[in-house]
C-alpha positions in Angstrom: 25.5 26.3 57.0 25.8 29.8 58.5 23.8 30.6 61.6 21.8 33.6 62.5 24.7 35.5 64.1 27.1 35.1 61.2 25.1 35.1 58.0 28.1 34.7 55.7 28.8 32.2 52.9 31.7 31.3 50.7 31.0 29.5 47.4 33.4 28.2 44.7 32.1 27.1 41.4 34.2 25.7 38.6 33.1 24.4 35.2 34.8 24.0 31.8 33.3 27.5 31.0 33.7 29.5 34.2 35.5 29.7 37.5 33.8 31.7 40.2 34.4 32.5 43.8 31.9 34.4 46.0 31.9 35.6 49.5 28.7 37.1 50.7 27.7 38.7 54.0 24.0 39.6 54.4 24.5 41.8 57.4 27.3 44.0 56.0 27.7 47.7 55.1 27.7 47.4 51.3 31.4 46.8 50.9 32.3 45.2 47.6 35.1 43.9 45.4 33.8 42.6 42.1 35.7 41.4 39.0 34.0 39.4 36.3 35.7 40.8 33.2 32.4 42.5 32.1 32.5 46.1 33.2 28.8 46.9 33.1 28.0 43.7 34.9 30.6 44.6 37.6 28.8 47.9 38.0 25.4 46.2 38.5 26.8 43.8 41.1 28.5 46.6 42.9 25.2 48.5 43.0 23.5 45.3 44.2 25.9 45.1 47.1 25.8 48.8 48.0 22.0 49.1 48.0 21.4 45.8 49.7 24.1 46.6 52.4 25.6 43.2 51.5 29.3 42.7 51.7 30.3 41.0 48.4 33.6 39.7 47.2 33.2 38.1 43.8 35.7 37.1 41.1 34.8 35.3 37.9 36.8 34.1 35.0 34.8 32.9 32.0 35.0 32.2 28.3 34.1 35.8 27.3 35.6 35.2 23.9 32.8 32.8 23.2 30.0 34.8 24.8 29.1 36.7 28.0 26.2 34.4 28.7 28.1 31.6 30.5 29.8 34.1 32.9 26.6 36.1 33.7 24.5 33.0 34.2 27.0 31.2 36.3 27.6 34.2 38.5 23.8 34.1 39.1 24.0 30.5 40.1 27.0 31.0 42.5 25.6 34.2 44.0 22.2 32.5 44.5 23.9 29.5 46.2 25.8 31.9 48.5 22.7 33.8 49.3 20.8 30.6 50.3 23.7 29.3 52.4 24.2 32.6 54.2 20.5 32.6 55.2 21.1 29.5 57.2 17.8 28.5 58.8 16.1 31.8 57.8 14.7 32.0 61.3 13.4 35.5 62.2 13.6 37.1 58.7 10.8 39.3 57.4 10.6 37.0 54.3 8.9 39.5 52.0 10.3 42.7 50.5 9.3 45.0 47.6 10.4 48.3 46.2 9.4 50.6 43.4 12.5 52.3 42.2 12.8 55.3 40.0 15.8 56.1 37.9 15.6 59.2 35.6 12.8 58.4 33.1 12.5 54.8 34.3 10.4 53.2 37.1 10.8 49.5 38.0 9.0 47.3 40.6 10.7 44.4 42.3 9.0 42.1 44.8 10.5 39.0 46.5 9.4 36.2 48.8 12.3 34.4 50.4 10.4 31.2 50.6 12.7 28.4 49.3 10.1 27.9 46.6 11.8 29.6 43.6 9.8 31.2 40.8 10.3 34.2 38.6 8.0 36.6 36.7 9.9 39.0 34.5 7.9 41.6 32.6 10.5 43.8 31.0 10.6 44.9 27.4 13.3 47.0 25.9 13.3 48.7 22.5 17.1 48.5 22.5 18.8 45.7 24.3 22.4 46.9 24.0 24.2 48.7 26.8 27.6 49.2 25.2 28.8 45.6 24.6 26.4 44.1 27.2 23.3 42.4 26.0 20.5 43.6 28.4 18.6 40.4 27.8 21.2 38.6 29.9 19.7 40.4 32.9 16.8 37.9 32.8 19.2 34.9 32.6 21.1 36.2 35.6 17.9 36.8 37.7 16.5 33.4 36.8 19.7 31.6 37.8 19.9 33.7 41.0 16.3 33.1 42.0 16.4 29.4 41.4 19.5 28.8 43.4 18.6 31.3 46.2 15.1 29.8 46.6 13.4 33.1 45.9 10.1 33.9 44.4 11.1 37.0 42.3 8.8 39.4 40.4 10.2 42.1 38.2 8.1 44.6 36.2 9.1 47.7 34.3 6.4 50.2 34.8 8.0 52.5 32.2 11.4 53.5 30.9 13.3 54.1 27.7 17.0 53.9 28.4 18.1 50.2 28.8 21.0 51.3 31.2 18.5 52.9 33.5 16.1 50.0 33.3 18.7 47.3 34.1 20.3 49.4 36.9 16.9 50.1 38.4 16.3 46.3 38.4 19.5 45.5 40.2 19.0 48.3 42.8 15.4 47.3 43.2 16.4 43.7 43.8 18.9 44.8 46.4 16.5 46.9 48.3 13.7 44.3 48.2 16.1 41.6 49.5 17.5 43.9 52.1 14.1 44.2 53.6 13.2 40.5 53.2 16.3 39.1 55.0 16.3 41.7 57.8 15.8 40.1 61.2 12.4 41.1 62.6 12.6 41.4 66.4 9.0 40.4 66.7 9.3 37.3 64.5 9.8 34.1 66.5 11.2 31.3 64.4 10.3 30.9 60.8 7.9 33.3 59.1 5.5 30.5 57.9 2.7 28.3 59.3 4.2 25.3 57.4 7.0 24.8 59.9 9.7 25.0 57.2 10.8 27.2 54.3 
């Protein structure tokens, strides 16, 4: 487990369908090196790192000839595990974060509770779910896998928006911004941000 002074984690995940390596630093500057074999997904993960100020090195090899689903979902699992490990005890974090993020004709709201009690509400409908060769519905699968493994209560809602590229990109950027706030160390917070005594 990482401690409060070095909130970094390394995760390796290998199955018959995918092989993934993740290095995540929560207190970074937004440096990234991402390669999943899915160009649009790479772009989203790079935006996640940049806007969250997370340092992210992620490589994934998957059975893309079968479908993109295995790779996208398993990256969500591995990234979620890395996030949870990097948090360490979670002492001193703000815990909650939310953002309303505009992108062209789109506006998306993302709210998180870093509570170690995973849940997800996803209220996003798209008239067109294709972004090039990427199926935009995989965004929900990624977010579910990430939230479950990171221990995050995650709420995503599209206020409005037409272009699926803008909607999905706003979601990833909104998630990054919300998490950036939630995991920030609050100098006034002593110990864990809960009356339960544990997250």
